[in-house]
Every structure is written in C-alpha cells, then in structure tokens.
C-alpha positions in Angstrom: -34.6 -68.5 -4.4 -32.1 -69.7 -1.8 -31.8 -73.1 -0.3 -30.4 -73.3 3.3 -27.3 -75.3 3.7 -25.9 -74.3 7.1 -26.2 -71.6 9.7 -23.7 -70.7 12.4 -23.3 -68.1 15.1 -20.4 -66.0 16.3 -21.1 -64.2 19.6 -19.2 -61.6 21.5 -20.3 -60.2 24.9 -18.3 -57.4 26.4 -18.5 -54.5 28.8 -19.6 -51.1 27.4 -17.5 -49.1 27.4 -14.5 -51.5 27.2 -12.2 -51.3 30.2 -8.7 -52.6 30.6 -8.3 -54.1 34.1 -4.6 -55.2 33.8 -3.2 -51.8 34.7 -1.3 -50.6 37.6 -3.2 -47.9 39.5 -2.4 -45.6 42.4 -4.9 -46.3 45.2 -5.6 -43.7 47.9 -7.0 -44.6 51.3 -10.4 -43.3 52.3 -8.8 -40.8 54.7 -6.4 -39.6 52.0 -3.3 -40.4 54.1 -1.9 -43.5 52.4 -1.2 -44.4 48.8 -0.2 -47.6 47.1 0.3 -48.8 43.5 -1.5 -52.1 42.8 -3.4 -54.1 40.2 -6.9 -55.3 40.7 -6.9 -59.1 40.6 -10.4 -59.9 41.8 -13.6 -58.5 43.3 -16.3 -60.1 45.4 -19.5 -58.1 45.2 -21.2 -60.0 48.0 -18.6 -58.9 50.5 -17.4 -55.8 48.7 -13.8 -57.2 49.0 -11.1 -56.5 46.4 -8.0 -58.5 45.8 -4.9 -56.4 44.9 -1.5 -57.3 43.6 1.1 -55.0 45.0 4.4 -54.1 43.3 6.1 -56.3 45.7 4.2 -59.3 44.1 2.2 -59.7 47.4 -1.5 -60.1 47.2 -3.8 -58.5 49.7 -7.5 -58.4 50.3 -9.3 -55.3 51.5 -12.8 -53.9 51.8 -13.5 -51.5 48.9 -14.6 -48.9 51.4 -11.0 -48.6 52.6 -10.3 -46.6 49.4 -11.4 -43.2 48.1 -14.7 -42.9 46.2 -12.8 -42.5 42.9 -10.8 -45.7 43.6 -14.0 -47.6 44.5 -15.5 -46.7 41.1 -12.2 -47.8 39.5 -12.3 -51.1 41.4 -15.9 -51.8 40.4 -15.1 -51.3 36.7 -11.9 -53.3 36.9 -13.7 -56.1 38.8 -16.4 -56.3 36.2 -13.9 -56.4 33.3 -12.1 -59.3 35.0 -15.4 -61.2 35.7 -16.8 -60.6 32.2 -13.7 -62.5 30.8 -13.8 -65.3 33.3 -17.3 -66.0 34.5 -19.7 -65.8 31.6 -21.3 -69.1 30.5 -23.4 -69.5 27.3 -25.9 -72.1 26.1 -27.1 -71.9 22.5 -30.4 -73.1 21.1 -31.4 -73.1 17.4 -34.6 -71.3 16.6 -36.5 -72.3 13.4 -39.9 -70.9 12.6 -41.9 -72.3 9.7 -43.5 -69.4 7.9 -45.2 -71.3 5.1 -45.2 -74.7 3.3 -46.1 -75.4 -0.3 -46.2 -78.9 -1.7 -46.2 -79.4 -5.4 -46.9 -83.0 -6.4 -46.7 -82.0 -10.1 -43.0 -81.2 -10.0 -42.2 -83.4 -6.9 -40.9 -80.7 -4.6 -41.8 -79.2 -1.2 -41.0 -75.5 -0.6 -40.6 -74.3 3.0 -40.3 -70.7 4.0 -38.3 -70.5 7.2 -36.9 -68.1 9.7 -33.7 -69.2 11.4 -31.8 -67.8 14.4 -30.6 -68.5 17.9 -31.6 -68.1 21.5 -28.7 -67.7 23.9 -28.8 -68.2 27.6 -26.2 -66.2 29.4 -25.1 -67.1 33.0 -22.9 -64.9 35.2 -21.1 -67.7 37.0 -19.0 -65.4 39.2 -19.3 -63.3 42.3 -19.4 -59.9 40.6 -22.5 -58.0 39.4 -21.9 -57.1 35.7 -23.3 -53.8 34.5 -23.4 -52.4 31.0 -22.9 -55.6 29.1 -23.4 -55.6 25.3 -23.7 -58.5 23.0 -22.8 -58.4 19.3 -23.2 -61.4 16.9 -22.6 -62.5 13.4 -24.8 -65.2 11.8 -23.0 -67.0 9.0 -25.2 -68.9 6.6 -24.8 -70.6 3.2 -27.2 -71.6 0.5 -27.7 -72.2 -3.2 -29.1 -69.7 -5.7 -31.5 -71.5 -8.0 -31.0 -74.9 -6.3 -32.9 -76.8 -9.0 -30.3 -76.0 -11.6 -27.8 -78.7 -12.6 -24.9 -76.7 -11.2 -26.4 -74.3 -8.6 -24.2 -71.4 -7.4 -23.3 -71.5 -3.7 -23.5 -68.3 -1.8 -22.2 -67.3 1.7 -23.8 -64.6 3.7 -23.4 -62.8 7.0 -26.0 -61.1 9.2 -24.8 -58.7 11.8 -26.8 -57.9 14.9 -26.6 -56.6 18.5 -28.5 -56.9 21.7 -29.2 -53.9 23.8 -27.2 -53.0 26.9 -28.0 -55.2 29.9 -27.0 -56.0 33.5 -26.3 -59.4 35.0 -26.2 -60.0 38.7 -23.7 -62.5 40.2 -25.1 -66.0 39.6 -27.9 -64.5 37.5 -28.9 -65.5 34.1 -30.7 -64.0 31.1 -31.8 -64.9 27.6 -30.8 -63.1 24.4 -32.4 -63.6 21.0 -30.8 -62.9 17.6 -32.6 -61.6 14.6 -34.1 -64.2 12.4 -32.7 -65.0 8.9 -35.4 -65.6 6.2 -34.6 -68.7 4.2 -36.2 -71.0 1.7 -35.7 -74.8 1.8 -36.6 -77.0 -1.2 -36.9 -80.7 -0.6 -38.0 -83.6 -2.8 -41.3 -85.1 -2.0 -41.6 -88.9 -1.4 -42.4 -90.7 -4.7 -45.8 -91.7 -3.3 -46.8 -88.0 -2.9 -45.9 -87.0 -6.5 -48.4 -86.9 -9.3 -48.5 -90.3 -10.8 -46.4 -91.7 -8.0 -47.0 -95.1 -6.4 
C-alpha cells in the first residue's frame, strides 16, 4: 500500500527528428546562378519570408521562393527548430480521478484509490507552423510503503511517457494528457465518524 506524498511533472517538447538550426549553410538561388553562405535566424510562415545572417554579419530578409527547392526545405526545418525553442508556451493542470473510497469507522481511517496525472495545454506563440513535434515526460512521485507503521519507508518513483507526434499551427494550441499514476491515499477520519466517537 502506498500513500501519495507528492507528484511532479518534467516535460520536454521537441521536433522529431531533432534539427540543429545554428549552422552555416550554402544557399542557392532558385535559378541556380547565385550562392551565399548564411545562417537561418527566423522564418515567418504567414509571409514565407526568411531572415538570414550573412558571413558579413549583415541580416537580410528574403522570400523563401528565392531559393532552390532543397534550400526551401532546409529553411522550413531550421525555422521550425528555432520557433520550437522560442515560441512554445505551456499551461499545466493537475488531474485527479477518484477510483474508489472506503471508510472504516472501526479503525478510524479513510482509504482513497486515486489516479493522478496532468493535462498540458501547448500554445504555439510564434509565426511558424510547427510540424512533427513530440512530447516526452517524466512524472516524479513519492509515497510511503505501509504508511500506518510507526516508521514508514518513503519511496520515490518515476513514470515515463510520451505523446504521439503532432503538428501545431502558428498561434494554434492543443492539449496533451499524460498517463495516470495509480495511488492510494489513507487519511484519518474525523473523531465523530469513528466507532465510539463523539
């Protein structure tokens, strides 16, 4: 029997596959006549405009269609990687479902069977559509083995989980749910509810 002490969540949301955007890349114009080395610094999906940092330290903005198809695909991945690190916003809500409740006036305790977890709202607060996102999480929880003993043994546990791959449009939002952790909570009943209580 385990009595719940605390439950915490560690969440990581990332692009799948992971992509490093802070790389210099040789871009080729759509007609194949010009080449330039630059680093992607931003992408606006609504206008299909990319911001590039040139080797001269000058920043320029250009339509993504000004570059080859291969470079357009590179720009999309680099832009998503940047946006995923800058623009995701999270709101967490505890989830607790009561599975069963047993009150025992004879021994003066109430036993609750619970399922605990989290619901996470994810907002893409940027201007880039994010594709192929994955979420992984760890739920940390602590409890006591045999909590009615004089010196109960504390235990720490971790539950690992992951959400399936999902997309998130610019300014869009979605909700993720973690798996639930089954727990047992034991509480003392008020004296008035115990056998022989007043």
